[in-house]
N, C-alpha and C positions, 0 to 999 in steps of 0.2 A: 726582734724575736720573730715577728710574723715573716720577715724577709728570709730568715734562716729556715723557718718551717717550709716556706715556699720553695727554696732551693732544694730542700730535702726531698720533697715529693711532687712539686709542681701543682697545677690545678687539679689534676686527676688523682694524685696521691696513690699511685699504683705500688704494689709490693714487687719483690724481685721477679717472680714467675710471670706476673702480669706485664712487667716491663719487657721481658723476653718475648712474650707473645705479641705485644704491641710492635716491637721492633721487627719481628718476622712478618707481621701482617703488612706494615708499611713498606717493607722491602719487597714483599711479594707483589704489591701493586706496581712497583717499579719494574719488576720482572715481566708482569703482564703487559705493561706499556711497551717494553722493548720488543717482546716477541709478537704481540698482536699488532701494535701500531707501527713501530719502526720497521720491523722485519717483514711480516707477512703482508701488511697493508701498503706501507709506503715504498719499501724497496722492491717488492715483487708483485704488487698489485693483485694479490691473490684474493683480496676481499676489500669491500668498501665499508667504512664505518660511518655511522650517523655523525654529522658535524659536532654535536655536543659531546659524544664519546671521544672522537678524534681530538677535539680541543682539550678535553680533560686530560687525556694521556700526554699531549704535547706540553701542557702546563705543568703536569706532575713531573715529567722528565726534566723540565727546566728547574724545578724546585729541588729535585733529588740528585741530579747528575750534572746539570749544566750543559748537557749534550744538545747540539743543534740538529734538527731533523735532516737538513740538507747534507751536513757533513757525514752523519752516520750512514745515510742512504748511499751517498756517493762512494764512500770507502767500502761498503759491503758489496755494492754492484761491481766495483773494480776487483774485489776479491774473487767474485765469480768469473769475471771476464779474464783474469790473469792468474787463475788458481794454480798454485804450486810452482809458479815461475818467479824469477827475481823481481818482477813487477808486482807480485802479490803483496799487499801491504802487511800481511801478518801470517805468512806460511811457515810452520815449523820445519817443513821440508827444505826450505832454503835459508832460514834464519836461525834454525835450531830451536828445539823444544823449550829449553831453559829461557831463552830470550823472549819468546812469545808468552810463555806461562807467567813469568814474573815481571815482564815489562810490556805487557800487551797494551796498557793504557798509554804508555809513552809512544809506542808504534802508532796508535790511533791518532794521537796529537800531532805526530810528525807528518802523517799523511793528510791530516786535516788542514795543514798549512800549505798543501800543494794545490794551488789555484787551478791547475790543469785538470786534476782529478775532480774537483768540485764542478767545474764547468762542463766536463764531459759526461759525468755520471750522476750529477745531482739534479737533473731535470725533473719537473713534475712535483716537486715538494712544495709545502706551503710557503707563500711569499706575501702574506697579508700584512697589514699595518703592525699587528702585534709581533709578528716574526721579525720584521725589519727594525722596529723601534724598541722592542723589549727583549725578546728571546735571544736575538743575534747580537744586539748591542750591549746588553748587560748580562753577559754569559753566566758569571758566577754569583750574581746578586741573588738569583733564585735560591741557591744553596744557603746563602746567608739568611734569607727569610725562613727557610726550612729549619735552620739551626735555632733561630729565635723562637719559632713555633714549638720546636721540641723542648726547648728550655722552659717555656711557659707551661706546656702540658705535663712534662715529666720531671721538671726541676733539673738539678745537676746531672742526673742520669740521662737527660736529653742529649748531652754531648756524646755519650756512648751510642744512643739510639741513632743519632745523626751519622756517627762514624760508620755504623753497620750499613746504613743506607748508602753511604758514599762509596764504601769499599766493595760491596757485593757485586755490582755490575762490572767495574773495572777488572776484578779478579776472575769472577765466574764467566762473564761473557767475553771480555777481551782476552783473558788468559786461558781459562779452561776450555771453552768451546773452540776458540781459534787455535789453541795449542794442542791440548790432548785430543780434541775433536778432529784433528788432522794427523794424529800420530798413533793413538792406541784405542782399541775397542773392537767391536765386531761390525761386519759389513753385510747388509742384505743385497746390495747392488754393486756391480763392478763398474762404478763410475770412473772416468779417466783421472780423477783427482784422488787424494789420499783420505777423503772424509770418512769418518767412522761414527758409529753409534756408541757413545760412551757407556750408557746403560739403557735398558729398554723402558725405563720409567721416567718420563719427562716431567719431573715435579720440581726439583730444586731450581731449574732455570726455565720452567714453563713449557717444556717440550723441546727446547733447543738441544738437549742431550742426544736427540735422534738426528744427528748431523748427516750421516750417510744417506738416510732417507730423504733429506732435504736437497742434497746436491743434484741427484738425477732429475728431480721434479721441483725446481726452485719456485715455480709459481703455484704450488699446491698449498692451500690454506691448512691442510692437515699433514702433520709430520709423522704420525705413526702409520705403519703399513702391515705389520703382522699381528696376529691375534693376541699375543702376549705383551705388546707394546702399548704404552699409555702416554698420551699427549695432553697434558693439563691445559695447555693453551687452546687446543681444539675444543675442549669442554666449555671453556669460557666463550669461545666464538659461537658455539651452538646455542648457548644461553642468550648471547646478544642477538643472534639471528632470530631466535624464537620471540624475542621482545621487539623485533622490528628495528634493531639498532645496528645491524650488520647485514651485509649481503655478500655471500660467498660466490666467487667467480669460478674457481677451479679447485679440484683436488686431484691427487695422483690417480691415474687409472688403476682400477682393481681388475686383474685378469679374469675374464669370463670364459669358461670352457664348456664344451658340449661334446656330443659324439663326434669323432673324427670325420672330417669331410672327405668324400672320395676324390674331389678335385681341389686344385690350388688356384684360387682366383684373386681378383683385386681386393676383395674383402679380407681374404686371408693375409695378403700383403699388408694392408692397413692395420690389421690386428697385430701382426708381427712387429711393425714399427711402433705401435702404441705400447706394446707389452715387451719391448726388447730387453729391458733390464730384468724383468722376471725370467725371460728366456735365457739370458746369459748367466743368471744366478743358478738356475737349474742345470744348465750345461756345465758350469764349474763343479757342481756337486757330482754330476756324472763322471767328470774327468777325474776327480779325486777317488771315486769308487773304482774306476778302471785302473788307476795307479795302484791301489791296494791289491787288486786282483793280479796285475802284472808283476808286482813285487813278489807275490807268492809263487807265481808261475815260473819266474826266472831263476829262483833258487840261488840268490846272490849271497856272498859272504856277509856276515852280520854288519861289519863296518860300512860296506858299500850300500847295503840295504838301508841303513840309517841315513846315509847321505842322500840317497834318492828319496826316501820317505820325507825328508825335510822340505822337499819341493811342494808338498801339499798346499801350503799357504800361498806359494807363488803361482800355482796353477789357476788361481782365481783371476789373475790379470789377463785380460784379452790381448793387451799389447805386450808381446813377448820382448820387444825392443826396450821396453821401459824397465825391465828387470835389471838389477845390479849385475856387473860383468861376471862375478863369481857364479851367480845363479844361472846366468845365461849359459855358461860353460857346462854346468851340471845338467841343465835341461837338454843341451845338445847331446851329451853323453847318454842321457836317459832315453831320448827319442831315437837314438841310434840303436838301442837295444830292443825297443818296443814299437813295432809298426802300428799297433792300435793307438797308442798314445800319440805317435807322430801324426796319424790321420786326424785324430780328434783336435789336436792343436792347429793343424793346417786348416781344417774345415771350420773351426771357430773363427779364424781370421777371415775366411771367405764369407761366413754368415754375417759378421759385423760389417763387412764391406758392402753388403746389399743395401742397407739403409744409410751407409756413409757415402754413397755415390751421389753427390749433390747435383751433378750434371746429367745423370741418367734419367731417361724418361720412365714413366710408370710401367710401360710395356717391357722395357729392358730390365727393370728391377724385378718384375714378376717372372720373367724368363730365368733370371739368375736364381730366384727362390725355387722355382719348379725344378731346375737342374740340381740344386743343392739337396732338396728333399729326396729326389730320385736316387742320387748317389748315397745319401745317408741311409735310406731304407735298404739299399743293395749291399751295404758295406759289411754286414754281418757283425757290426760292433753295437752292442746293446745300448750304450749311452747315446750313440748317434741315432739309432732307431727310436729311442724314447724321445729325443728332441724333435725328430720329424713328426712323431705322433702328437706331441704337444702342440706343434705348429698347426697341424691339421685340426686340432681340437679347439683352438682359440676361436671364440665367438667374436663377431664384429664389435669393436669398441663402441660404447654407447655415446 
């Protein structure tokens, strides 16, 4: 009889709603471990964690997911290095959204078996006695221990609690973030990959929902960038930092503006390079606004106007060659009708090339920037003039 009562409620004897809360809390600890420890600290070195916190997260991930730090870090670093190419371990752009969304865990395990990936991208991860003799050697034994603990604490319902813990990360992290986070959502930055912000509130996956913010600034410990965005993982990091349990190394630069400078000097160049994603995002908004004005001015037939208006979403992309062939053809037709849009697209490519010239000296880059600003200000195109003013207004990066 006692055994049956034990199976019914476990040591804690929680009711239905209490079990739901307990499952979500336990799962949320796993989410925090993934985003704070694996992602921001280990993969990108955006912060250091106190050894006690780091090891707690490492042990917790062994108990709840069976993931090894070196494997996760190596696969994620390769994702950044080979993003949206056939070598990307989990890009929906090359493998299809359905494949990544529903089989993300399988893709992870497939890449984890690639010794070359681990050797090339897994450096700097823990390699102590526990890692070698426990976490890496007995991969799934931790999950067995967690199942036993859940059964003791929650009775038969512990099986469901454990299942939620085991499923949450493979689906939401490996599936949703790697899949939907490179396929659907909004973009603050025109990064060369397809990363998107799924929603502006990073709660369900601890801030990982803000994936487009992460890709341009992968070494930033903070994933939110606009006033309405919320990164729960960053809240936890600030708490840990306040307690002396974490030390943040880097966050994404926040553009600082002042009165426009009369001259364009090396500090202006450095600010442009630091704030380039902010500049390109504002430039894209100016391009779309100019498109609307040009469509009104040209007085096109309704069908043709709709076809050109559909280019709004594609005008965000700085690399015109990356557009699908059909959109490239439509863009060529559009630019053939509008000199202002053609100038804006051409000068955006020139602007991006300024900081993309790896072999150019600082003096050469500065000369190109000065020439670009002079032509933008003399163009008579409002969007270009606003971009030139923005550049002159950037304060030196702190």
